[in-house]
N, C-alpha and C positions, 0 to 999 in steps of 0.2 A: 503493498499499499504506501504511495507518497506520502512523504511525512510533509506536518504540520507548518507553514511560513510562521514569524515568529512575530505578532501582531503588538500594536504599542501595549504598554501594560494600561493606558489611563485612556480614555476619549480625544481624538483629536479635535479642537476648536474648527466651525464652519470656517472657511475664509472667505470673506465678506467681497472677495469679486470669484464668487467660485461663478458663476451665472454669465455673465462676461464672458471666462474661460472656457467654459460648454458652449459658448456660442464661434468664440476665433480659436480655441484647438484641437478642437474635435481632430485633429487628424494626428498630434503630434503622440498621442498613446496608440501601442498599436492593438488592435484588436485581439478579444477574446472574447469573442457572443459565442462561440461553438461551443467552450467552455461552460459561460454562463447560462445558457442555452442544459448542458447537463446537470449543472446546478441544482436550477426550477424541476428539474423534473424526477431525481433523485431524489429531494426534498416532497414534491409532492407524493411520491410514491411510497417515504418513509408513514406519511402523515395518514395515507390510506391505508396503511397497517399491513403493506402487503408487503414490507422486507423490513429486516432489518440494516442500519446506516452501513456498519460497516460490511456489511454482507455488498449489498449495492457498492461500494469501493470499489470490495476488491475485485469486484468480477466486471465492475462498467469504463472503467478509468483509462486500463495501457494503450489503449490506443493514442493517446492523448502525447502531446511534449510534456518533460517534466515539467516546462512553467504551469505548464495548465495541470496536470495534476496536481501539482501544488496549493495551487488557488481552488482545486475542488474540493481539495479535502479539506482547506481552511479553514473555509467558507462554509461546509454542509457541517460539518463538526460544528465551526463558531456557531452558528443562525442556532444549531439544535441544545448549544449552551445556553445562548442568549434569548432564547424566540421569546420569554416570558417581556420578559425588555426593551425588544424590541416594538411585538405587538401592543406593549402596551403605547406608545410612543407612536407608529403609525395610525393607532385606533384616537390619539388624539387632533390626530391632523385629516380623517376621512371621514366627510358628511354623507352618514347614514350610519348602517348596522357593520362595523369590519367585518366581524367573525362571518357575516353572508355572501364576501368578498368567493372569487372563486379564487378557486385552490393557485393556481399556477398563479394566477394577476398577484397574490398573496406571496407568493414565495419569491417571487422578481422582487415584491417588496423587501419583503425582509431579508432575500440574501444581501441586495443593492444597500437596502438601510446599514445592515452589521460592517459591510463595507465601508461605506459614509463615518460608522459610528469607532469601530476598531483598527481600519486597517490604513496608513500610512504612506505605505506607498504605493497605493492605485487612487491617481489624481482623479479629486469631486466628476471632474467633466466625462473621463471614460467612462465615471458608472454610470450616473446618467443618460447618456448614449445613448449603449447599450442597453441601458436595458427599458430604452422609452421605444429601440430599433425592435427589438424583441414583442414589448403590448403589440406593436405596431405589427409586426409578421404575425404574430399567432391571433388578432381580433382582430383588431379595428384602429385607428386611427383617433376614436372616443379613446377606448381605452386608453392608447398612449400616453394622449394630453392628460390623462388620471393616473397615470405614474408619476409624469415627468411635474405636477402640481403638488404630489405628496411627496416629493425627491426633494425637489424647490424647498419646498418648505422646509423637508426635514432639515437642510441645511439650514435655512436663515433663522429658525425657533431652535434649535437645539437648546438652546440657555434656559431659553423658558420653559422650555420646556423641563429640562433638569430643575427648575424651582417648581415647576409645580408637583413633580415626582416626590420633593424634600417636603411638601404638604399632606401628601397622604399620613396613611393613619399607619401607626406602626408597621401591623404585621403587614400589610399590602405593601408601602413600603421598600418591605424584607425580601416581596417577592417579586417587585420591580427589578431595586436592587440589583439580585444575586439570582433571581430568571430563576426559579422552586415554584412549585404551584400551590395554589395556595393551604389545600390539606393537608399536604405535606411537613410547609409549614410550620402550620399551627401543632400538628404534630407534635416534632421535631422540639419545641418550646417548651411542651408540655412535658415530655419524656425528658429532656435533658439538658431544657430551660436554655435561656436567653445567649451568653455568649456562646456557650456550645453549638449552638444553633447556625449561628451566623461562620464561627467558624467550623463548620464544616460544610456550609451551603460555599465559603471562598472555596472551601478546598474543590470540592466537587467540578469547580469553574477553572482550573488551572491546568493547564496540556499534560495528561499520566508520562513519571516517566518511567523507560523502560528497564524492566527489573530481569536479569537472564538468571538461570542454575546451571553451576557446573554438574556433567553430565561425566563422573568419576569412573563411569562404566570405562566407558573411550578417553578421555578427554587426557592428555597432559595439564595439569592448571596453572607450573613456573612457564611451558611454551607459550597457552595461549595469554599470560599474560604480557607473559615479554614483545608477544607480537602486539597485540594494542599499544605498547610504548614504545614500538618505532614504526606502528602506525598512526598517533601521535592520536589515538582515539579516546579521549577522559574517559577515568571511567572511576568506579570506588567501591569495594569490596564491601559488606554490609559483616556491622560491628559486631550484630549478636547468631547471624547467620549465614557464616561468610563463606559456604557454599552457595550464597547470591553474589549479586555485585549489580552495582546500578552503571549502564551509561550513557553519554551527554548526548553523545549524535547519534541514532539507530542507525539512522540513513546510511551512515558511514560504514558504522559494523555490519551492516546484511551487505557490504561489499565482502568480506570477507568469507571464508567458506567454513567455518566455523557450526553454524546451525545446518548449514544441507550434511556437515558431516558429524551432525550429533553431537557435539560434542558439548552447545549448551543448550538449551528451551529459551522461547517465552517462557518466563512463569512467573507470578507476584507474589512474593513473601510470602504473605499472608497464605496461598494456598498449601506452601509447605510445612507447615506450623503443624496442619491437622496429621500429616504423614510424621514428624515426629512424634506427635502422641501416640500412634501406636504404632510406634518401632519397630514395623515387622524384622523375622530377624530367617536365615541361610535353613532355610529346610522348610519352611513354614509355608502352612496353607493360606490366601488372605482371597476375599473378597472387596473389591472396588464395584460398588456398586451404579454409580451412574458414572462408569471413567472415562468420557470425551473430555473436552480435549486427546488428554494421555500425561497432561505431564505428572499426576501423583501417584498415577500408576508407576513409572519412568520413574519419579523420586526411589519409591518404593523398592523395584529391578534394582536400584542402587544398592542400596540397602541389605537386602537379602544377595546381594551379590551374585543373583543370576540363579539361586540354588531355593527348591521351591515350585511352586504352583505363584498365581495370581492370577483370578479371576476379571476379568476383566469384561464389567458389562455395562451394554450402549443398548437405549432402547431404536432409535434411529437408523434401520441401514448406511447413511450417506455419511451421517456420522463416525458412525466403526465404523467403514472404509478408510478415512481420516485417521481414526485412533486408529487404528492397524498400522496405517504409512508410517505416525509418529515411533512407536512404539519400534518398530522393523531400524528407521533409522538410528533412533537413538540406543542402540543394541540392548533391549528388553525381553531377553528374549523365555524370560519366565513367566511372563505374561502372556493369554489366550484371549484373543478376544470374542463375546459370544456375545450375540446379539440378542434384546431377553429384555426384558418388564424388573425391572426389580418385585413388583408385587407378585408377580408369578415368578419365580427364580425358577432357569430353567435346568435346574440340579437340585440335587439332593442330599449332598456334598454337607458334611457341617466342620466350617469353617474356623481355624486358627482365631485368624483376627478381621475386623472387616470397617472399609471405611465406607461411611454413607456422607459423600458431598451434596446435598441434598435440593434438588431444584426449591431455588426460593426465587421471592422478587428483585432481590439484586440491586436493594440500593446499598450497598457499599460498596461498586461500582460504579455511581454516574461520574465521573472522570472517562475514564474507558468506554461506559455504556451509555451515549449522550442521549440519545432518543429514550434511555427505561422512562427518566422522570415523565417522560408527557405522554408513555405508553398504560404506564401502572395504575392501578386506583386500589386506595384500603380493599376491597369484593378481593381483586386479587392475592391481598395478603392473606383473608380470610380462606380463600380456596386452599394455596401455598401450604398454609398449617396444616390441613386437614390431611393434604398429601403426605406431609413431611408425617405426618405419625404414623400413615398405615406402612409407608418404606423401612422407618423404623420399629417399627412392630416386624417386620414380615424380615430383619436384619436379624430381630432373639432369635427368633425359629433359627436361624440360618447358624447361630454361634454355638462356637462345643461351648459345653460347659467348663468351666475356669477361664474362659476367652475373652476378648477386651473389643468394645469396636469403640469409631471415632467419627459422632456427629458432626456434621459442622455445617456453616453455609458460608453466602457474600452477601449478607446481609443484617441490618443493624435492629432488626425490626425485631421487641422483645416477643408478640406474636409467634413468630418462626424459630426465635433460640430457648430463650431458659420456659417459655410456656410450655411449647414443645414438649421438653424434656419432663418438667414437673407430669407435664400430662400424658407421659409417656409410664412414666414412674411409680405413678398413681393408678395404672389400670397395669402394669406388668409385673408380677414377682420376680425377687430371684436377683432385682438386677441395683449394684449400685454406684455414685458417681464416685474416678476415682482421686485421691490430690494432686493437681497442679505444683507442689511449687518446687520441687525436685526436676521438673520437667524445661519450663520452660521458664527467662528471665523475666521476675518479678513485672515491667513495664507491658506489661501483654498478658495480665493477671487479668479478669473482673476479679474475682472473689478467687479462693483455695482451689476452687473447680471448674473452671471457664477460663476460657481464656476470651477476650472480642481486643478489637484493633479498630480504630477510627485511622482516615483521610488524611484528619488533621492534627491528629495527636502523633501517626507512626509511619506518616509515609508511605504507607501498603494501604488495601482497597481495606475498606471493613468486612469485618467477619465475625467467626463465632465460632468458637469448635467445646466439646467436653468430652473424654472417656469413661465409657461404663464400663464395667465389669459386672459377668455374668458367673451369679456363683455356683460352685460346684453344688448339682444335685438340683436346682433350679427347673 
């Protein structure tokens, strides 16, 4: 996927002469109208819930130039991060019901507004001219005139609108300023308090730093870092999880062959914690109930020194194929990929250890999954909770007496985390929570029995996990 450009950290001030420049200098900037059309197309399809952003960007921009791929990736992700804020500004300038605008027209305005508000390397006249041209070609002159008028007013009145924004009721102001849905902001304030919510929202709007795990089945650690030094690629090894490291410029890192060779895998550090807690050993039989894309299975294979068995279960055939490819590339020979549903396990085998990295709302990964904040609802959290509890009970039946299982999610929602575990323990006999104090540094412990990470506190995805032990004779 193309790497995102670096936008300004603050909003550029409107150029008082932008109208004159639009009229006089339109020929001075190279056209990127095809890229801007693709931006609108992707945003409209995401809004219609037809696909996820990362998948569309992965599939549909390879034919564009590197510069255009960068623009498309930057603006699509930027619009989705800042959609609430952009919509509030644009709705102040539209006479009528903004929500009733044709989606393509709305996304033309959003993508142009994002460029005008956040990107300082693109001349305003280029943004305006191409937005107007797109509206004219797709629809008619009337639509083009509407787009032109709104965007020119956007430039003229931005400072005035910033003042109006500051007069909003506090929660509404947070929603606009940090571009999160109101129901979620209100919910987080009640759960975590105002300061934590603001810090969390800020973190969700930052570009994620890429972390990678060294695969000790294949990699030569010293050679890896020596090559990075020689290539002038900045990196930082994590102080608490030294098998993980960050890279400052992932686009440059990708030009090396470490990913293809299986020496490293792109993996958030939070996803390594459940594997550490499970601590699979050589010769054990392990079930990874929701295994795709395979980072955790690969890490387990490494800890097991490729001795024993990992049953890597995945429900969706397409994801199972990717899972198999990833595990083969990483040399995880101990892992057997099986297409199956965790609720109907395809084996009667009893496992020594089970990892259930459960499907969840994903509210811990909003900086990476930029569209999730607009796709998820409170009902989704409740539906996930039911599924998570069912999967946990299915795992319990497949675990041998004396075995352990780890339950983890990439969400920070209490209903999907503590409350699922509490209900499981109430309804299932013979299981106890382990004390994790000796396993994980205190900075990541929520209490002695659970791990909880937050993006703004730990510089990794938001996550939760516990370790459950099945008592003998249960």
